[in-house]
N, C-alpha and C positions, 0 to 999 in steps of 0.2 A: 368234385372237380379239384384239380390241382391249383395251387395258389397263383400260377402263371396263366391259367386259362381265362379267356374273356368271359364276361357274364353270360353271353349266349354264343354257342358254337357257330363258327362261320362255315356255311355250306361249302363243299368242295368246288362247286361251280363258280364261287366268287373268289376263290383263292388259287394260288399256284399249286399244282399237284406235286408237292415235294415229299409228302409222307411216304410213298412207296420207295423213294430213293433212300430216305433215312432208314426205313425198315431193312432194305437190302444191305445197307452198310452195317447196321447192327448185327444182322445175321452173319455176315462175312466175318465179323469180329467175334462170333460165337457168344454173344451176350443175350441174355434174356431181358425182357422189359424191366423186370425187377432189379436186375444187376445194373442196368443203365440208370434206373431211378436212383439207386444208391450212389452211383458215381457222380450224378449231376445234381442231386438234391431236389429233383422234380418228382412229381408223383407218377406212379405206374399208370394210373388212369389217364393222366394228361398226356403221357408219352403214347399211349394207345390211341388217343384221339388225334394226336398230331400225325401218327403213322397212317391213320385212315383218312386224313385230310378233313376231319370233322371240326377242327379248331386251328387257329393260327397261333404260332408261337411268337413271343416277343423276341427282339433281336438278341437279348441276353440269353434267353432260353435256347435259341437256335445255335448260338455260339457254343454253349455248354454241350449240347447234344452232338454237334459236329466234332468238337474236340474229343469227346468220349469215344466216338466211333471212328475217329482218325480220318476225317474227310474235311475238305474246305467248304465253307459256307457257299462260295461261288459255284462249286460243283453241283449244288442242288438246282441251280438255275440255268445250267448249260443245256443246250438242245441235245436231243437224243443222238447217239453216235451211230445210228443205223445207216448203213450205206450199201447200196446194191452195186456190185461189179459183175456185169454179164460176161460170158465167155468171149463175146465179140469185142467188148470194150476193154478187157483186161490188158494192161500194158505188157509187152514183151520185155524181158530183162536178159542180161548176159553176164553171168558170173564166171564165165569161162567154161572149161570142159570141152568135150568133143561129141558131136552128134546130138546136141541138146537143143530143144526149143522150150523155153520156159516163160511162163507168165506169172505175174503176181496177182493173187486173187483177193487181197486185202488192201485197204487204202494205204497209200505210201506213207502217210503220217501216223499210221497206227503203231502204237508202241506196245500194246498188250500181246498181240499175236500176229504172226505173219504166215500166210498160206501161199505156197508156190506149187504151180502145176508144171510138172516136167514131162515132156514127151521125149523119150530117149530112143534114138535110132538103134538098130542092131549093132552091138559092139560099142555103143556110145556110153558116156558117163562123165564123171567129174574129173577124170584124168588120173594118172598114176600116183600123184602125190597125195598124201593124207592132209586134211585141213581140219581146223576147229573153228567154232563160232562162239561168240559171247552171248549165250542165251542159257536158260536153265533146263529146258526140255525140247526135244525134237521128236517128231513122229513121222515115220515114212509109211504111207498107206498105199499099197499097190492096187491100182484100178484095173490095169490090163497088163498082160505079159508077166515077165519076171525080172527081178533085179537082185543083185548081190550087194549088200551093204557091209563094208569092212570097217570094224571099229577096233582101232589099235591093231591087234594081230588076229582077231577073230572075225570070220566071214559068216554072214547070215544070208541064206538063200530065201528070198521071198517070192511068193506067187500071188496072183490076183486074189484079193480079199484078205491078204495078210497085212498086219501092222506091226511095226517095230518101234518101240519107244526107248530113247537113250539120251545120254547127256551130250549135247553138241560140243561141249568143251573137251571131250575126248577126241583124239585124232581119228578121222574117219574119211571114207570115200565111198563111191557107189558106181556100179556099171551094169549095163544090160548084157547078160551072158549069151543071149541068143544071136545066132548068125543071120536070122531071117525075120524075126518078129520084133516089132517095136514094144516098148514098155511105157506105161503111163503111171506116174507116181504123184501123189499129193503129199507135199511136205508141210508140216505145221511146226512152227518155232515159237516158243514163248519164253520171255518176251521177245519182241522183234529185235534181231541183232543189229539192224541198220535202218 
């Protein structure tokens, strides 16, 4: 056992289940348990036990682990961010445009990702002017109908089942080219621009 492990492992049922969160943070940083052990001075076996909630770490060890995987100690104790937004309860939003009914499908305070459901009437869209958003990635996934997404000077014609990934920092716009059929598009933005 590592020098920071208690004499007897604490069963997971008696401790907070922080191990999986530490493990996910380590993996996100692309670190092996051995690399993390070298960075923190803790043993690989001790780290393995902490990640499996088989032992409790001292405050000093927990601080070392969190610093190495670049998370805050407090984040280990925050409740899960799982939140259900049903189609009936999704709030409608209005970012402008013509012939659009849009709802936001992620929590309003979500900063990691934002999903927007757009129901676009025939001929509707974001409007004639190009716009850009402060996010790293945007995906347009067409659920029904067709939509044309213009990015700077290039137009992409998308049909149901198509997905287009692009930088929302580029000037872009979208519209439903049909004169009779609606289009339904799910937009994903990461991180959330507002």
